N, C-alpha and C positions, 0 to 999 in steps of 0.2 A: 905853674904860677904859685908863688909862695905868699901867704898872708901872715906877716909877722905880728906878734903881739906889740901893741903900741907901748913905748917905754913909759910915757907919762900921759895918761889920759884921765882927765878929771871930768866926771859927768855928774849930773843931778837927775832925779826922777823925771823932772819935766823935760830934760834934754836927751832922754834915752832915744826917742825916734830919730833925732838929728845924729846922734852917735852911731846908731845902727846903719843909717844911710851911708856912712863913711867906711863901712867894713867890707864893701864890695858885693854883698848879697842883695836880696830883694825883699822889701817889705810888701808882702802880698795882701795884708789886711791890717787895718788900724781902726779901732773904734774907741772913742772916749765915752765912758759911762759918767754922766753928770752926778754931782753930789746930791744926796737925798736928805731932806730935813727930817728931824725926829718928830714923832707924834707922842706927846706925853699924856700921862694919866696920873691921878692921885693914888694915895695908898689905901683907898677904901677896902675895908675887910681885913686889913693886915694888923697884926699884933703891934702894940706901941713899942715893945722892946725890940722887935725886928726893925721897925722904922728907925729907931735910934742907931742901931748898928749900921743900917744902910746909909744914914746921914753921916756917920763917922767915916764911911768908905767913900764919901763924896757923891752918893746917890740921893738926890733930893726929890726925885719923882720916878715913876715907872714908865716904861714904854707901853704903848697901848696893848700890845699882844701879851705882855707880862700881866697887866691888870686883868685882862680877860681870862687868863689862865687861873689866876687866884679866884676869880668869881665862879668859874666853872667847877673848880675843885671844891669850893664851899658848898656848891649845889650837888656835890657827889656825882658829877657827870664825867664820863670818860672822854678824853680829848687828845687830839694830835696837833702839835705845833709845827708848822713848816714855814720857817723864815730863813733868810740867808745866813751864811757863816758870820760869826762875830756879832750877832744881833741880840745876845743875852738870853739865849734859850735855856741856859742852866737855871736861871732864876725862875723860869716858868714851872719848874718842878721843885726846886729847893725851897722856894718861899711858901708854896701851899703845904709842903710836907712839914717844914719847921713851924708854920702857923698852927697846924693841927697838934703837933707834939707839945707846943707851949700851952695849949688848952687841955691836953690829955697826955700826961707823961708816959703812959703805957703804949702809946701809938707806935707802930712799927711800919717801916717802908723797905721795899726791896728794889734796888737799882740794878738793872742788867745792862752791861756794856759788852760790845763784841770783842774787845781786847783788854788785856791786863793793864796796858799803858794808859788807856782811857780811864780805867777804874782807879788807878793810882793817882792820876791827875785830878779826878773828881774828889778823891779822899783828901788830897792836899788842899784843894780849894774849900771844901766843906769844913775841914778841921780849922783852917784859918778863920773862917766865918764864925764857927762855934766858939773859938777862943775869945772872940770879941763879945759874943752873946753871953758866955759864962753862965749857962743854965744846967750844966751837967748832962747835956744831950750826948749820947754815945754813938759814934760812927765807926764802922769797921769794914775793911775789905775782907772778903772770904774767897780766897782762890788757892791754887796749888802752893803758893809761897807763904801762906799764912801759917804761923807756928801753932802748935797744939794748944798752948796756953791762951793765945789770942782767939782761937776757935771757940774755946769754952766761954770766954768773955762775950764773944759775938752772939752766941746762942742765948746767953742768959740776960745780957744787959743792952745789946745793940738796938738802938732806935732805928738806925739806918744801916742796912747791910748792902754793901756794894760788891757785886759778884758778876758772873758771866754764865751763859747757858750751859757750858760743860759742867761747872760746879753744881748748878741747880740740878742737873741730871744725875750726877754721880755721888754727890756728897750731901745734898740738902733733902731732896724729896724722898730718897730711899730711907733716910734716917729722920723722918718728920717727927717721930715720937720724942726725940731729944730737942726738937724745935717747937714744942707745944706752945710755949708762951709767945713765941714770935708769930706763929700762924694764927693763934687766937686773936691777936691784936693787929694783924696785918691790914693796913688801911690803904696803902699805895703800892702799885707796881709800876716802876718807871722803866721805859725801854728807849734808850737813846740810840741815835744813828739808825733809825728805822730802815733806811734804804739798804743797809748792808744785809738785812735778813731776807734773802731772796733765794730762789732755786732750792736745792736740797737742804742747805743750811736753814733757810727760812721755813721750809716745810717741817723740818725737825723741831724748830722753835715753836711753831704753831701747835704741834701735838704736845710738846713739853708744857706749854701754857695751859692746855686742857688738863694735863695731870696736876699742874699747880693749882688750878681753880677747883679741881676735885678735892684736893687736900684742904684748901681753904673752906670749902663747903662742909667738910667733915668737922673742922674746928669752928664752924659757925661764924666765919668772917666773910666779908664781901668787899674786897679792895677795889678801888677804881684804878683804871689804867691811864697813864700819862705817857704819850709817845712823842718823839721829836725827831726832826730831820731837816737838813738844809737843801738837799737836792733829791727830789722824788716827783714823778709825774702824776701818780695816783695815790696820794697820801691817805685819803679817807678810805678808799676801797681796800688798800693794802693793810692799813691798821685794823680794819674791821675783820678781814679774813684772818689776820695773824692772831688777834686776841679773841675772836668770836663774840665781840661786844659791839653795840652801837656806839659810834664815836661822834664827837663834835669837832669840826675842823677850825683851827685858828690859822688863817692864811695871811691876814693883813699884817705887814711888818711896820712896827712903830719906831724901829731903831734908825739912827742916822747912818749914812754911808758917804765917805769922802769920794772925791773924783778919782777915777781909775782909768788908765790906758790899757787896752788889750791890743797886742801886736803879734802878728805872725811874721817871723823873719826866716826866710829860706836861705841857707848858706850859699855862697857863690859857687858857680860852675867852674871847675878847674880843668875840665877837658870837654871842649865844645862838641867834639866828634862823638864821644860816648855819653855825653850829658852827665858826666860824673861830677858830683858836688863835693865841696870840702867837708871833712868829717863834722857831723853835727855835734859830736862829743867835744872836739877841740873848739868848735865855735862857741858852744855853751860854756866851756872852761874859760875862754877868753873874755866873754861878756861878764861872767861871774867874777873873774879876777879884777877887771876894771871897776866893776860895781863895788866890790868890797874895799878896794883901795881908795875909792871915792867916798867911803863912809856910808854906803847904801846897804842897810841890813837886808840880806837876801836868803832865799831858800830855793834850792834847785831840786826838782823831782826828776828822777830818771827811772827807767823801767826794769832794771835788774841790779842785783847786789854787786856783780862784777863791775858794772858801769859806775856805781857809787865809788868804788875803790879806785878805778882808773881815773875818773874825773877829779876825785879828791887829790890824788897824786899829782895830776897835771896842774891843778889850781895852786897847790902848795908850792910846786916847783916854780911857777911863774911869779907868785908873790915874792918868793925868795930872791928871784932874779931882779926884781924891782925894789929890793931892799926893804920889803915889807915883812910883817910878822906872820908866818904860816900858821901859827896857832889860833888865828882868828876864825878859822873855818874847820869844821869837823864833818865826818860822815855819820849817817844814821841808817841802820837797816837791821833786819832780823839777823841773828848770829852774834850780835854784840851781847855781852852780859847785861842782865837787867840793871845792875848798878851803873854800868857805863851809859846806858840809854837814859837813865834818870838824871845822871850828871850832865849829859848833853842838853836835855830838856831844861834843866835848871840854869845852866850857863847861858843858854839862849835867852831865857826869860830875864836873867839878871844882867844881860848885855856883856857877859864875859866872852861870848862868841858873837861875831858879826854875821856869820853865815853857816849854813848847813847844806850838805848834799845828801839827799834821802831817796829811798824807794817810796812807795805809797804808804809806808808805815806812819808817816807824819801827815797823811792826807786828812785823817779824821780829826776831831776837835780837841786834840791835846793843846793845852795852853802853853805856847812858846813865846809869848809876848808879841810886840809890834814889829812887823817886817814891812819893808818898803817895796821889795821886788820879789816876784815869783818867776822862776824860769822853768818851763816845762820842756825837758829834753825828750822830744817825741810825744805824739798824741797819746794820752793815757789809756785809750782803749774804749772809753765810754764818755758820753756827754756829762753824766753825773760826776765822774771822777775829775773831768776837766774843770767843772765849776767848783768842786771841792778844793782842788789845788789852787786855782786862781784866787779863791777866797782866803787863802792863808796870809796874803799881804793886805795891808790897808786897815789894820786894826788900831793904828795910832791916832786916827782922825785926820792924818795928812794924806795928800795925794799919793797914790801908789801905781805901780805898773805890773803887768804880767806879760811875759814873752813866751810864745810857743815856738820852739825850734823843731820843725819836722825832720824826721829821719828820711833816708832816701827810698824807703819802701813805697809801694804804690798807694797804700792806704794813707800814709802820712802826706804824700805829695798831693793826693786828692784833697785832703784837709787844707793844705797850704794854699790852694787856689779856689777853695770854696769856704772861706772864712765866714761868710754870711750865713751859710747853711748851718755851720757849727753854732754860731751865736744865736740864731733864731729857732733852733730845735729845742724841744722840751727834753728834760732828762728821761732816761729809759724808765719804762714801767717795770718794777720788780714783780715777778710772778712766783707764786707758790702753789703747791698741790697738797692739801691736807689729807686727801684720800689716797695718796700713793700707797699701795698695799705693802710695799717693801719697808716703808717708813712707819706707816700706821700700825702694823701688826707688832713691830718691836716696841712701840710705845704702849700698846695695850698690855703686852706682857709685863713691862716695867710697872705700869699703873696697877695691875693686878697684884704685883708684889707689894706695892705701897698700901693698897686698900683692896679688900675683896670686892668684886663686882656683884651687885645684887641682880636678881632676875629682872630683865627688862630695862636695866639701867643704860642710859645713853653715854657715849663718850663724846663730850661736847654736844653736838647736835646730831651725831651719827648713831644709827641703830647698829650695834655690833653683835647682835645675838648670834648670827651665823659664824662670825669670826671666833667668838668665844666657844661655840660648840665645836668648831674645827680644831681649835687649840686644845680643848679638853679631850677630843677624840684621839688626837695625836700625842696625848700625855705631856703636852707642854704646860698646860694648866690642869689643876685638879678641880673637878666639880664636886661641890659639897652641898648637900640638900638643905642645910640650915643657913649657912653663911654666904651662899652664892658661889662665885668662882674665884679662886685665888691661884697663885703660882705654886 
């Protein structure tokens, strides 16, 4: 049986369920999430100049969770914000940081993001905001792509340094003497996308943050931690284990959310005897083509780089067949040059592109503007990722849709017929082990290089006397009677 691409299929976001029902497959799950009304708060505690900039941007009040973040930061309390995607979490840390800088120009802040793409996106947004504020506040990214001249400026003048755990480990902490001004005035440490720091990666970051706090203590600063995430089951516990600090949880979301349809569409069976289904990739390509040609701005998530290229080729081919412009869609994945990825992000935001086919590289909170439709080609592998990807559409304030097209694998077919289980389950709990000896010992050695350990000094809350003696005995560290133990 052949399922041809319809030559002229005009659809709207609202008519997607009806459109899918005509494709020969099966809608195994459909749920409509109703619109949520906003909960507003005033600008209490915010600098007048910041309020003026926000007003120029069309923001005349804060959402309740943003106002609470400003209040907690003013009280010097560590906190973690967990609200859905596109709920304005960025302002939960940018406003407190800028508020403090305006009252004390020497204030410094360190932003940590798991990817360079997120860091660059944050730099772009913050730079745009600062240009309207026009107060000489300096913001820099500090990563492997940063030129040496910019690195010097960042160390000397940067109020906000946007970096990642790798750079903190290799380029900042070991050279803290050249960052003296920064560490002496460090007031804020911001950790975005908290849920990504799990397993070995998260365990490394937890120990890295102990090293960071040790350096801060040496320079007599005591920064507060601000963490944020959209999809995490145990935010308070995870943030406290990761940072070693007591945290306050902001869970109530004050942002509005438009109506959204979530649909699981199983491709049609092509061979009843073997229960073989039509290719999920071709099905996703068909739906994407018809959506784009109908003016529906769309993002497709697929699970591999090769699938990105295969689907992109198919979609462009079908758009061309229907006398459309194939340049309205692009691919996005690791392997593209940084300049290419930035251009795609920019073109999506500026509506030069109507659609993008991506790996999970666009799953995190990079600002790519308002999209109307998210298509998940295959179950992403976790409930957290599913919600992250679904949340990429619906930022325009208009109704949006998300379609999950399961693969033919057993796991995906289970999801296909158990949609309520997927929708009613909490995101996974990220777990880390800060005491993993293979990780802990490496960070202790690094920390000893940065600052000598004094006799009886703890590493975070851990007594590491035995580990230090072991490392000294094996001549990995040197024991010095006056200064403690160093590398």
